C-alpha positions as CSV (number, residue, x, y, z in Angstrom):
1,M,35.7,3.8,3.6
2,K,34.0,5.1,0.2
3,L,31.2,2.6,1.3
4,L,31.2,3.7,4.9
5,I,31.2,7.1,4.2
6,S,28.3,6.4,1.8
7,L,26.1,4.1,3.7
8,S,26.2,7.1,6.6
9,L,25.3,9.8,4.6
10,G,22.0,7.9,3.4
11,L,21.1,6.4,6.9
12,V,21.4,10.0,7.7
13,V,19.0,11.3,4.7
14,A,16.4,8.7,5.3
15,T,16.0,9.2,9.1
16,A,16.1,12.7,8.6
17,P,12.0,13.2,8.4
18,A,11.0,11.2,11.2
19,M,13.7,13.7,13.2
20,A,11.7,16.7,11.8
21,I,9.2,15.5,12.9
22,E,10.4,14.3,16.1
23,Q,12.0,18.6,16.6
24,N,8.8,20.1,15.5
25,C,6.7,18.7,18.0
26,R,8.8,18.2,20.7
27,F,9.2,21.1,22.3
28,I,5.2,21.5,22.2
29,Q,4.7,22.2,26.5
30,A,1.1,20.8,26.4
31,K,0.9,17.1,26.4
32,A,-2.4,17.1,24.4
33,E,-1.2,19.3,21.9
34,R,1.7,17.4,21.9
35,E,0.4,14.6,21.1
36,A,-1.9,15.6,18.9
37,C,1.1,16.9,16.6
38,Y,2.5,13.9,16.7
39,H,-0.4,12.0,15.2
40,R,-1.1,14.4,12.6
41,Q,2.6,14.3,11.7
42,E,2.3,10.5,11.8
43,E,-0.5,10.5,9.5
44,E,1.2,13.0,7.4
45,L,3.9,10.5,6.6
46,A,1.3,7.2,6.3
47,A,-0.2,9.3,3.6
48,K,3.3,9.9,1.6
49,R,3.7,6.7,1.7
50,K,0.3,4.9,0.8
51,P,0.7,4.5,-3.0
52,E,-1.7,6.4,-4.5
53,P,-4.1,4.4,-6.9
54,T,-3.9,4.6,-10.4
55,A,-6.8,4.4,-13.4
56,S,-4.7,1.2,-14.4
57,T,-5.1,-0.5,-11.1
58,S,-8.7,-0.3,-11.1
59,R,-9.3,-1.0,-14.6
60,E,-7.1,-4.3,-14.3
61,S,-9.6,-5.1,-11.1
62,K,-12.3,-4.9,-13.5
63,T,-10.5,-6.8,-16.3
64,F,-9.9,-9.6,-13.1
65,E,-13.4,-9.8,-12.1
66,S,-14.6,-10.1,-15.4
67,L,-12.7,-12.8,-15.9
68,Q,-13.4,-14.6,-12.5
69,Q,-17.0,-14.2,-13.9
70,M,-16.2,-16.1,-16.9
71,R,-14.2,-18.7,-15.6
72,R,-17.3,-19.8,-13.2
73,E,-20.0,-19.4,-16.9
74,D,-17.3,-21.9,-18.0
75,E,-17.1,-24.3,-15.3
76,E,-20.6,-23.9,-15.4
77,V,-21.4,-25.6,-19.0
78,Y,-18.8,-27.9,-18.3
79,R,-20.2,-29.9,-15.5
80,S,-23.9,-29.3,-17.6
81,L,-21.5,-31.1,-20.8
82,R,-20.6,-34.0,-18.7
83,S,-23.6,-34.6,-17.1
84,I,-25.2,-34.8,-20.2
85,C,-22.3,-36.9,-22.2
86,R,-20.5,-38.9,-19.8
87,G,-19.4,-41.7,-22.0
88,C,-18.7,-39.7,-25.7
């Protein structure tokens, strides 16, 4: 019984933001204004859901790129060494 109550409460809390959007724009009479309202609110929700990039993410990206560059350079060196000394 407690599980059912907690699930229904969670469902209500999860759908509350979506219902708030619908309630705000639903009663606008002009179709163009109503659609613009829905569009603005969809953009706001998308912005809230999108995680903000952190400094560590950009740092990790630069580190990853430098590692890839080093691997490419290493492959070139290994290729040249193999061509010089095949039977060593």
